[in-house]
C-alpha positions in Angstrom: -86.9 104.2 46.5 -85.6 106.8 48.9 -82.1 106.3 47.6 -83.1 107.0 44.0 -85.0 110.1 45.1 -82.0 111.3 47.2 -79.6 110.6 44.3 -81.9 112.5 41.9 -82.2 115.5 44.2 -78.4 115.6 45.0 -77.3 115.4 41.4 -79.9 117.7 39.9 -79.3 120.5 42.4 -75.7 120.7 41.2 -76.9 122.2 37.9 -80.6 123.0 38.2 -82.6 125.6 40.1 -83.6 124.1 43.5 -87.3 125.1 42.9 -87.3 123.2 39.6 -85.9 120.1 41.3 -88.7 120.3 43.9 -91.3 120.7 41.2 -90.0 117.7 39.3 -90.0 115.6 42.5 -93.7 116.5 43.1 -92.9 118.4 46.3 -94.8 121.5 47.4 -92.6 124.6 46.9 -94.5 126.5 49.7 -94.9 130.2 49.6 -93.2 130.5 46.2 -95.9 128.5 44.5 -98.1 131.5 43.5 -95.1 133.5 42.3 -93.0 130.9 40.5 -94.7 129.0 37.7 -92.1 127.7 35.2 -93.3 126.4 31.8 -92.7 122.8 30.8 -90.1 124.1 28.3 -88.2 125.9 31.1 -88.3 122.7 33.3 -87.1 120.7 30.3 -84.2 123.1 29.5 -83.1 123.0 33.2 -83.5 119.2 33.3 -81.4 118.7 30.2 -78.4 120.1 32.1 -78.6 117.3 34.6 -79.0 114.3 32.2 -75.3 113.4 32.3 -75.3 113.5 36.1 -78.3 111.3 36.3 -77.1 108.7 33.8 -76.0 105.6 35.7 -74.8 103.6 32.7 -72.0 105.4 31.0 -72.4 105.1 27.2 -70.4 105.9 24.1 -71.8 109.4 23.7 -70.5 110.5 27.1 -67.0 109.2 26.3 -67.1 110.9 22.9 -68.1 114.2 24.6 -65.1 113.9 26.9 -62.8 113.1 24.0 -64.0 116.1 22.1 -63.5 118.4 25.2 -59.9 117.0 25.6 -59.1 117.5 21.9 -60.3 121.1 22.2 -58.2 121.7 25.3 -55.2 120.1 23.4 -55.8 122.5 20.5 -55.9 125.4 22.8 -52.7 124.3 24.5 -51.0 123.8 21.1 -52.0 127.3 20.1 -50.7 128.7 23.3 -47.4 126.9 22.9 -47.0 128.2 19.3 -47.6 131.8 20.5 -45.1 131.4 23.3 -42.5 129.9 20.9 -43.0 132.8 18.5 -42.5 135.2 21.3 -39.2 133.5 22.3 -38.1 133.5 18.6 -38.7 137.2 18.4 -36.8 137.8 21.6 -33.9 135.7 20.4 -33.9 137.6 17.1 -33.9 141.0 18.9 -31.0 139.9 21.1 -29.0 138.6 18.1 -29.5 142.0 16.4 -28.4 143.9 19.5 -25.3 141.6 19.8 -24.4 142.3 16.1 -24.8 146.0 16.7 -22.6 145.8 19.8 -19.9 143.8 17.9 -20.0 146.4 15.1 -19.6 149.2 17.6 -16.7 147.5 19.3 -15.0 146.8 15.9 -15.5 150.5 14.8 -13.9 151.6 18.1 -11.0 149.2 17.6 -10.6 150.4 13.9 -10.6 154.1 15.0 -8.0 153.4 17.6 -10.1 154.4 20.6 -9.9 150.9 22.0 -7.1 148.4 21.7 -7.9 144.6 21.6 -6.4 142.5 24.3 
């Protein structure tokens, strides 16, 4: 039994308030007892955060949650890639326009006789 209690405490303290963990375990919270009295709803909301950490048997819903998170990350990455590609396209277009302007300037200098081609 000690192993289960230790596992519960270790896992829940990762995401829950330590005082709430102690209350759920039935421990005395000492001097804080008169000042800290969470409602059942507050304890439940805090406990819900730890459910995945306490689940020993992985089930389908946990895997579905991970798949959803990965898909969202993939969509974010796709959006970032599109933005970066658009920036590069804009840079290439700007460089192409500058090159064309430069070529026109050189051609006009050649045509006016200020510069002779090699």
